[in-house]
C-alpha positions in Angstrom: 0.2 0.2 -0.2 1.4 3.3 -0.9 2.9 5.0 2.1 0.2 8.5 1.7 -2.7 6.1 1.8 -1.8 4.1 5.0 -3.4 6.8 7.7 -6.4 7.5 5.3 -7.3 3.9 5.5 -6.7 3.7 9.5 -8.7 6.9 9.5 -11.4 5.4 7.6 -11.6 1.8 9.5 -11.7 3.7 12.9 -14.4 6.1 11.3 -16.4 3.3 10.3 -16.1 1.4 13.6 -17.6 4.5 15.3 -20.5 5.4 13.2 -21.5 1.5 13.7 -21.4 2.2 17.5 -18.8 -0.2 17.9 -21.2 -3.3 17.4 -19.8 -6.8 17.4 -20.2 -6.6 13.4 -18.1 -3.5 13.3 -15.2 -4.9 15.1 -15.3 -7.5 12.8 -15.3 -5.5 9.4 -12.3 -3.7 11.7 -10.3 -6.6 12.5 -10.7 -8.3 8.9 -10.1 -5.2 7.0 -6.8 -4.6 9.0 -5.7 -8.1 8.7 -6.1 -7.6 4.6 -4.3 -4.7 5.3 -1.2 -6.2 6.9 -1.1 -9.4 4.4 -1.3 -6.7 1.4 1.9 -5.4 3.0 3.6 -8.3 3.5 2.4 -9.6 -0.4 4.1 -6.2 -1.7 7.3 -6.2 0.1 8.4 -9.9 0.0 11.9 -9.1 1.7 9.9 -7.8 4.9 7.9 -10.7 5.1 11.0 -13.0 4.8 12.6 -11.1 7.5 9.2 -11.4 9.6 9.5 -15.5 8.9 13.1 -15.4 10.3 12.4 -13.5 13.1 9.6 -15.7 14.0 11.5 -18.8 13.5 14.4 -17.6 15.8 11.8 -16.5 18.4 10.0 -20.1 18.3 13.7 -21.7 18.4 14.6 -19.8 21.4 11.1 -20.5 23.1 11.7 -24.3 22.6 15.2 -23.9 24.1 13.9 -22.1 27.4 11.4 -24.9 27.6 14.0 -27.3 27.6 16.2 -25.5 29.7 13.3 -24.9 32.5 12.5 -28.5 32.1 16.3 -29.9 33.0 16.5 -26.8 35.6 13.3 -26.9 37.5 11.5 -29.9 36.5 9.0 -31.3 34.1 5.7 -30.5 35.9 7.0 -26.7 36.4 7.6 -26.6 32.5 4.2 -28.0 31.5 2.3 -25.4 33.9 4.8 -22.7 32.4 3.7 -24.0 28.5 0.5 -22.2 27.7 0.9 -19.0 28.9 4.3 -18.9 26.9 2.8 -20.3 23.9 0.0 -18.0 24.2 2.4 -14.8 24.7 4.8 -15.9 21.8 1.9 -16.6 19.3 0.4 -13.4 20.1 3.6 -11.6 19.7 4.8 -12.8 16.7 0.9 -12.1 15.0 1.0 -8.6 16.7 4.2 -8.1 14.6 3.2 -9.2 11.7 -0.3 -7.2 12.0 2.1 -4.3 12.4 4.4 -4.8 9.5 3.3 -1.7 7.7 4.5 0.6 10.6 8.2 -0.8 10.2 8.7 2.8 8.9 11.5 5.6 9.2 10.4 7.9 11.9 12.1 10.6 9.9 10.7 10.2 6.2 8.1 7.1 6.8 10.4 5.1 4.2 9.5 1.6 4.8 12.4 -0.5 5.8 12.7 -3.6 3.7 13.9 -5.9 6.8 13.1 -5.8 10.5 16.7 -5.2 11.6 19.0 -5.9 14.5 17.1 -3.1 16.4 13.8 -4.5 16.2 15.0 -8.1 17.2 16.5 -7.1 20.2 13.5 -5.5 21.3 11.5 -8.9 20.2 14.0 -10.9 22.8 13.4 -8.8 25.2 9.4 -9.4 24.9 10.5 -13.1 24.7 11.9 -12.6 28.2 8.3 -10.9 29.3 6.3 -13.9 28.2 8.3 -15.9 30.2 7.5 -14.2 33.1 3.8 -14.0 32.0 3.6 -17.4 31.4 4.9 -17.9 34.6 2.8 -16.2 36.5 -0.6 -17.4 34.1 0.5 -20.8 35.4 0.4 -19.9 38.9 4.4 -20.4 39.4 6.8 -19.0 41.8 9.1 -16.6 40.3 12.1 -16.0 42.9 13.9 -12.5 43.3 17.0 -14.1 41.6 15.4 -15.4 38.4 13.4 -11.9 38.2 16.9 -10.0 38.6 18.5 -11.7 35.7 15.7 -11.3 33.3 15.2 -7.7 34.2 19.1 -6.9 33.8 18.6 -8.9 30.4 15.7 -6.7 29.8 17.8 -3.4 30.7 20.8 -4.6 28.3 18.5 -5.1 25.1 16.7 -2.2 25.9 20.0 -0.1 25.8 21.3 -1.6 22.8 18.2 -1.4 20.8 18.0 2.3 21.0 21.5 2.8 20.3 21.7 0.4 17.2 18.5 2.0 15.9 20.2 5.4 16.3 23.4 4.4 14.9 22.1 2.7 11.9 19.3 5.3 11.3 16.6 2.7 11.6 14.4 4.3 14.3 10.9 3.0 13.2 7.3 3.7 14.5 7.1 -0.2 14.8 10.0 -0.1 17.1 8.7 2.8 19.0 5.4 0.7 19.5 7.2 -2.5 20.0 9.1 -1.2 23.0 6.3 0.2 24.8 4.5 -2.7 24.6 7.5 -4.5 25.7 8.0 -2.7 28.9 4.7 -2.5 29.8 4.3 -6.4 29.9 7.7 -6.5 31.7 6.7 -4.0 34.4 3.2 -5.4 34.7 4.9 -8.7 35.3 7.9 -7.5 37.6 5.3 -5.4 39.6 2.4 -8.4 40.4 6.0 -10.5 41.4 6.9 -7.9 43.9 3.3 -7.7 45.0 3.1 -11.6 45.5 6.3 -11.2 47.1 5.7 -8.9 49.6 8.4 -6.7 48.5 6.3 -3.8 47.2 3.6 -1.8 48.7 0.0 -1.8 46.5 -0.2 1.6 46.3 3.0 2.0 45.0 2.0 -0.8 42.3 -0.7 1.3 41.5 0.7 4.4 40.7 3.4 2.5 38.4 0.5 0.4 36.8 -1.3 4.1 36.2 1.5 5.2 34.4 1.2 2.8 31.5 -2.6 2.5 31.6 -3.4 5.9 31.4 -1.7 6.9 28.3 -3.1 3.4 26.9 -6.4 4.1 27.9 -6.2 7.7 26.5 -4.7 6.7 23.1 -7.6 4.2 22.7 -10.0 6.8 23.7 -8.4 9.3 20.9 -8.4 6.4 18.1 -11.8 4.7 18.8 -13.8 8.0 19.7 -12.2 10.5 17.5 -10.3 8.8 14.9 -7.6 11.0 16.1 -4.1 9.8 17.4 -3.0 11.4 20.5 1.0 12.0 20.4 2.7 9.9 23.2 6.9 10.3 22.5 9.6 10.8 24.6 9.6 13.6 27.2 12.4 14.2 30.1 10.1 13.5 32.9 9.2 10.4 31.4 12.8 9.4 30.8 13.6 10.0 34.1 10.5 8.0 35.6 11.8 5.0 33.6 15.3 5.4 34.6 14.2 6.1 38.3 11.6 3.0 38.5 14.3 0.9 36.9 16.5 1.7 39.6 14.1 1.0 42.3 13.3 -2.3 40.7 17.2 -3.0 41.3 17.1 -2.1 44.7 14.0 -4.3 45.3 15.7 -7.5 43.4 19.3 -6.7 45.4 20.7 -9.8 47.0 20.5 -9.8 50.9 24.2 -9.4 51.3 23.5 -5.4 50.1 20.6 -5.0 52.6 22.6 -2.1 54.3 22.8 -0.2 50.7 19.3 -0.9 49.7 17.7 0.0 53.2 19.3 3.8 52.7 18.7 4.1 49.0 15.1 2.7 49.1 12.9 5.5 50.6 14.5 8.1 49.0 14.6 6.4 45.7 10.8 5.7 46.0 10.0 9.1 46.6 11.7 10.4 43.5 10.2 7.7 41.5 6.6 8.3 42.4 7.2 12.5 41.8 8.4 11.3 38.3 5.6 8.8 37.5 3.6 11.6 38.2 4.9 14.2 36.2 5.4 11.9 33.2 1.7 12.1 32.3 1.2 15.6 32.7 4.1 16.2 30.5 2.4 14.0 28.0 -0.6 16.4 28.3 1.2 19.7 28.0 3.0 18.2 24.8 -0.5 17.2 23.2 -2.0 20.7 24.0 1.2 22.1 22.2 0.3 20.2 19.7 -3.2 20.7 19.2 -2.6 24.2 19.3 0.0 24.5 16.4 -2.6 22.1 14.5 -5.3 24.7 15.1 -3.4 27.9 14.3 -1.9 26.3 10.9 -5.3 25.2 9.7 -6.8 28.6 10.9 -4.0 30.8 9.4 -2.1 29.0 6.8 0.6 30.4 5.3 
C-alpha cells in the first residue's frame, strides 16, 4: 500500500467502527480489513515478509530452548504449567508483529524499511523474556527474586542496545517505538505483580506504577476509537527520568540480601523520586499534546 494511503485507510477504519457504534459486526469488519491490510503489506514487500519469517523462526527456536532448559533446571511439572502461557504470549507477539509490519517505517521520512533490523529483533528478545515471566504468572508458578533479577538485567541490556543500534544505523521506526512500549509494559506489569506476590512492594506503589502505563494506553484508545485522531505519546524528559528511576528502584528491590545495608538507605529516597516523576510524566504528555493541538489549530486557521 502506498505510504500516503496508510493513514487515511486507518482513519476510515476507525470512523466506520465509530459510526456502527462499536457493535460486534463493526469490530469484525475492523479486524478483517486490518488483517487484509497487513497481508497486503507482506505481499507487496516480500523481503520484509521473509524478515518476519526469520524472526518468528528465531523466537520459536529460543522459546523451545527456554522450555527445555526450564525442564532440566526446574522440572517437567513446572514446564507443563508454564507452557500454555508462554505459547500464548509468543504466538500473540509474532502475530502482532505481522499485523504491524506496515509500521516498520522510518520516523524521519516515513520510508518502509525492507527488513526488521537488529534493533527490532533485540526488542523482540526482550519481549520473549517478558513472555516467560507472564507465562509463569499465568501458570501460578513462583518467580524468585534471583530469576526476576536475571531477566530484568537482560531486559535492561537489550533496551539499551536496541535504542543505540537504531540510532547508529538510522533505523528508528514507528514499529520499534510501539514494540518497545508494549514490551516495557508487559515486563513492568509482570515485575510489579511479582513484587506484590513476594510482599516487597506496597500495593499503592504498584498501582501508581501501573497507572503510568495504563493512563496513556486508555487515552490513546479513546482518541483513536472515539475521535479517529491519534494522541502523541513520544519521549519527554520527565518520562525518561521516571523510567530510569523506576528501573533503579526495581534493582534495589531485587538486590541480594548481602546488599541490604545499601538498599535500606537508597530505597525510600529513590521511591519518593520515582513517585514524583511518575506523576510528572503524564502531565508532561498532556502539555505536549496541548501544544501540538494548538499548533495544528493555528496552522488550519492561519495557513501560510
